[in-house]
C-alpha positions in Angstrom: 49.7 -70.0 38.6 52.0 -67.0 38.6 51.0 -64.5 35.9 53.2 -64.1 32.8 55.3 -61.0 33.0 55.0 -58.6 30.0 56.7 -55.5 28.5 55.1 -53.4 25.8 57.4 -51.8 23.2 55.5 -48.9 21.6 52.9 -46.7 23.2 51.0 -45.4 20.2 47.3 -46.2 19.4 47.4 -50.0 19.6 50.0 -49.9 22.3 48.1 -47.6 24.6 45.9 -45.0 22.9 42.9 -46.6 21.4 41.0 -47.1 24.7 42.4 -44.4 27.0 39.2 -42.4 26.7 36.8 -45.4 26.9 35.4 -47.2 29.9 37.6 -49.9 31.2 34.8 -52.3 31.9 33.5 -52.3 28.4 36.4 -51.6 26.1 39.8 -53.3 25.9 41.5 -52.3 22.6 45.1 -51.7 23.5 47.9 -53.9 24.7 48.5 -51.9 27.9 44.9 -52.2 29.0 44.6 -55.8 28.0 47.8 -56.9 29.9 46.7 -54.9 33.0 43.2 -56.4 33.0 43.9 -60.0 32.1 44.5 -62.2 35.1 47.1 -64.3 33.3 49.5 -61.4 32.8 51.4 -58.9 34.8 52.6 -55.8 32.9 55.9 -54.6 34.3 57.2 -51.8 32.0 56.9 -50.1 28.6 59.3 -48.7 26.1 58.8 -45.7 23.8 61.0 -42.8 22.6 58.3 -40.2 23.0 58.5 -38.6 26.5 54.9 -37.5 26.5 53.7 -41.1 25.9 56.0 -42.4 28.6 54.7 -39.8 31.1 51.1 -40.8 30.2 51.8 -44.5 30.7 53.5 -44.0 34.0 50.7 -41.7 35.2 48.0 -44.2 34.2 49.8 -47.3 35.5 52.3 -46.3 38.1 54.9 -48.4 36.1 58.2 -47.3 34.7 58.7 -46.5 31.0 62.0 -46.3 29.2 63.1 -44.5 26.0 64.7 -47.6 24.5 65.1 -51.3 25.1 68.8 -50.8 26.0 67.7 -48.6 28.9 65.7 -51.4 30.6 67.3 -52.5 33.9 69.6 -55.5 33.5 67.6 -57.6 36.0 64.3 -57.0 34.2 63.0 -60.0 32.3 59.7 -60.8 30.7 57.8 -63.9 29.6 56.1 -61.8 26.8 57.3 -58.9 24.8 54.7 -57.0 22.7 56.1 -55.2 19.7 53.7 -52.3 19.0 56.3 -50.0 17.6 56.4 -48.8 13.9 56.9 -51.6 11.4 60.2 -50.2 10.2 61.8 -50.9 13.6 60.3 -54.3 14.2 63.5 -56.2 13.1 65.8 -54.0 15.2 63.5 -54.0 18.2 63.3 -57.8 18.1 67.1 -58.1 17.9 67.4 -55.8 20.9 64.9 -57.9 22.8 66.7 -61.2 22.0 70.1 -59.7 22.8 69.1 -58.9 26.4 66.5 -61.4 27.4 64.8 -64.6 26.2 61.1 -64.2 26.5 58.8 -67.2 26.0 56.8 -65.4 23.3 56.9 -62.2 21.2 53.5 -60.8 20.0 54.2 -58.5 17.1 51.8 -56.0 15.3 51.2 -56.6 11.7 52.9 -56.6 9.3 55.8 -58.5 10.7 58.2 -56.5 8.7 58.3 -54.3 5.6 59.8 -57.0 3.5 59.5 -60.8 3.4 63.3 -61.2 3.9 63.2 -59.1 7.1 60.2 -61.0 8.4 61.8 -64.3 7.7 64.9 -63.2 9.5 62.8 -62.3 12.5 61.1 -65.7 12.4 64.4 -67.5 12.2 65.9 -65.5 15.0 63.0 -66.4 17.3 63.3 -70.1 16.2 67.0 -70.1 17.1 66.3 -68.5 20.5 63.4 -70.9 21.3 60.9 -68.0 21.4 57.4 -68.3 20.0 56.5 -65.6 17.5 52.9 -64.5 16.9 51.4 -61.7 14.8 48.5 -59.8 16.2 45.7 -60.4 13.7 43.0 -59.6 16.3 40.0 -61.1 14.5 41.2 -64.6 15.0 40.7 -64.3 18.7 37.1 -63.1 18.5 34.5 -65.7 19.7 32.3 -65.0 16.6 35.2 -65.6 14.2 36.1 -68.8 16.0 32.5 -70.0 15.8 32.3 -69.3 12.1 35.5 -71.4 11.6 34.0 -74.2 13.6 30.8 -74.2 11.5 32.8 -74.2 8.3 35.0 -77.1 9.5 32.0 -79.3 10.6 29.9 -78.5 7.6 27.2 -76.3 9.2 28.3 -73.7 6.7 28.6 -75.8 3.6 31.1 -75.3 0.8 32.0 -74.4 -1.8 32.4 -70.8 -0.4 32.6 -67.6 -2.3 33.6 -64.4 -0.5 33.5 -60.7 -1.4 35.6 -58.5 0.8 35.5 -54.7 0.9 38.5 -53.0 2.5 40.1 -49.6 2.7 43.4 -48.0 3.6 45.5 -50.2 1.3 45.9 -53.8 0.5 49.1 -54.2 2.7 48.0 -52.0 5.6 44.4 -53.1 6.3 43.7 -55.5 3.5 46.1 -57.9 5.2 43.8 -58.2 8.1 41.1 -59.7 5.9 43.5 -61.8 3.8 44.4 -63.4 7.1 40.7 -63.7 8.0 39.8 -65.4 4.7 42.8 -67.7 5.1 41.5 -68.5 8.6 38.0 -69.4 7.3 38.5 -70.6 3.8 41.9 -72.3 4.2 45.4 -71.7 2.7 45.8 -69.6 -0.4 46.7 -71.6 -3.5 46.6 -68.8 -6.2 46.1 -65.1 -6.6 45.7 -62.5 -9.3 45.2 -58.7 -9.7 41.8 -57.8 -11.1 42.3 -54.0 -11.2 45.5 -52.2 -10.1 43.8 -49.2 -8.4 45.7 -46.2 -7.2 48.8 -46.0 -5.0 48.4 -45.3 -1.2 51.5 -43.7 0.3 54.9 -44.9 -0.8 54.4 -48.7 -0.7 50.7 -49.6 -0.8 47.8 -49.6 -3.2 44.1 -49.9 -3.5 44.0 -53.0 -5.8 41.2 -55.3 -6.5 42.4 -58.9 -6.4 41.2 -62.5 -6.3 42.5 -65.3 -4.1 41.9 -69.0 -4.4 41.7 -71.0 -1.1 41.2 -74.7 -0.2 37.5 -74.1 0.5 36.7 -71.5 -2.1 37.6 -68.0 -3.4 37.7 -64.5 -2.0 37.4 -61.3 -4.1 38.9 -58.2 -2.6 37.5 -54.8 -3.6 39.2 -51.5 -2.5 37.3 -48.6 -1.1 38.7 -45.1 -0.5 39.5 -44.5 3.2 39.2 -40.7 2.8 35.5 -41.1 1.9 34.8 -43.5 4.8 36.3 -46.6 6.4 34.8 -49.7 4.9 35.4 -53.3 5.9 32.8 -55.9 5.1 32.7 -59.5 4.1 29.9 -61.5 2.4 30.3 -65.2 2.0 27.8 -67.2 -0.1 27.7 -70.8 0.9 25.8 -73.8 -0.4 23.3 -73.5 2.4 23.1 -69.7 3.2 24.9 -66.4 3.4 27.3 -65.0 6.0 27.8 -61.2 6.5 30.6 -59.6 8.5 30.1 -55.9 8.9 30.0 -52.8 11.2 33.3 -53.6 12.8 32.7 -57.3 13.6 28.9 -58.0 13.6 28.4 -61.4 12.0 25.0 -62.5 10.7 24.0 -65.9 9.2 21.1 -66.4 6.9 20.1 -70.0 6.2 17.9 -71.2 3.4 14.1 -71.8 3.4 11.7 -73.1 0.8 10.0 -70.5 -1.3 6.4 -70.3 -0.2 5.1 -69.2 -3.6 7.2 -71.2 -6.1 7.4 -75.0 -5.4 10.8 -76.5 -5.7 12.6 -73.2 -5.2 14.6 -72.0 -2.2 15.7 -68.6 -1.0 17.5 -67.0 1.9 15.5 -67.0 5.1 14.0 -63.6 6.0 15.5 -63.7 9.5 19.2 -63.4 10.0 20.8 -65.0 13.0 23.5 -63.0 14.8 26.7 -64.8 16.0 27.7 -63.0 19.1 31.1 -61.1 18.9 33.3 -59.4 21.5 35.1 -56.9 19.3 34.9 -54.1 22.0 37.3 -56.3 23.9 39.3 -57.7 21.1 42.7 -57.2 22.7 41.6 -59.0 25.8 40.6 -62.0 23.7 44.0 -61.9 22.1 45.6 -62.2 25.5 43.4 -65.2 26.4 44.6 -66.9 23.3 48.2 -66.0 24.1 47.8 -67.4 27.6 46.6 -70.7 26.1 49.6 -70.8 23.8 52.0 -70.2 26.7 50.2 -73.0 28.6 50.7 -75.4 25.7 47.0 -75.5 24.9 45.2 -75.1 21.5 44.9 -71.5 20.5 43.8 -69.3 17.6 46.8 -66.9 17.2 48.5 -66.3 13.9 52.1 -67.6 14.0 55.0 -65.7 12.4 55.2 -68.4 9.7 51.5 -68.1 8.8 51.7 -64.4 8.7 54.7 -64.5 6.3 52.7 -66.8 3.9 49.9 -64.3 3.7 52.3 -61.4 3.4 54.1 -63.3 0.7 50.9 -63.5 -1.4 50.2 -59.8 -0.9 53.8 -59.0 -1.8 53.5 -61.0 -5.0 50.2 -59.3 -5.9 51.6 -55.9 -5.1 54.5 -56.5 -7.5 52.1 -57.9 -10.1 50.1 -54.7 -9.6 53.1 -52.6 -10.3 54.0 -54.5 -13.5 50.4 -54.2 -14.6 50.5 -50.4 -14.1 53.7 -50.2 -16.2 
């Protein structure tokens, strides 16, 4: 089949920068490298207002880069548009895309927009245009994450499930990644509450501790301080063992064994079993899922609608946090 054509809007870290200094055969962390390396896609151009980034892109790829969407040649069309630009310009960038072309899909970096209203307007605009809208929660595409979900769904990891999540750099900025992951594993959120309001991070984020209730259990989020060190871990205690997610994507499962010294008692097995991940190529795995979606197959991407549900809960908790501080 002919590869899907693609344009990247935004050439910052996730757009192009994360893996420029890393070997191509082992690391695929940016949209540009993923689209160039994945056989299902053909990158045609990029857009960014920064002339230095445009020059780097063209030097690396031999492809044209433009300073704005309106500068794209009239005949240029794309099956996929990746929005890797700053969140504040997601709505205007999407509107500019839809005004000049009708891609089959838009893959947008998280969060979809700064407000629920703006995000919902983006979702509705794509729906009216017949364009599929996805939000780039990268962990959903990782083979280890998909394997954990399969084990939870078929009972190999037995409920009820209780998760403790450590995150840093703000509940909205990076906590949102793990709210999505917990929703992916534990099911839709049914309730949430602030446990401790924490301190503000920037103008519109906070390091709050909060509790979420899901269909399959609960997740407790605890905030760490990014300036001390980045910290993102998950521990899930199940009825038949413990799951640990740590060190950027390593996943370990410990089952249960009989206590050799105390009859009738059980404990976690001494040996933990790794579940193989592929986080060094996370963006390539996202593109595999996107290709499946475009081919009408089952996929693991987060839809715009799903992302707005999670963002809605975080928005409520953030507003609850502000009222608590008052």
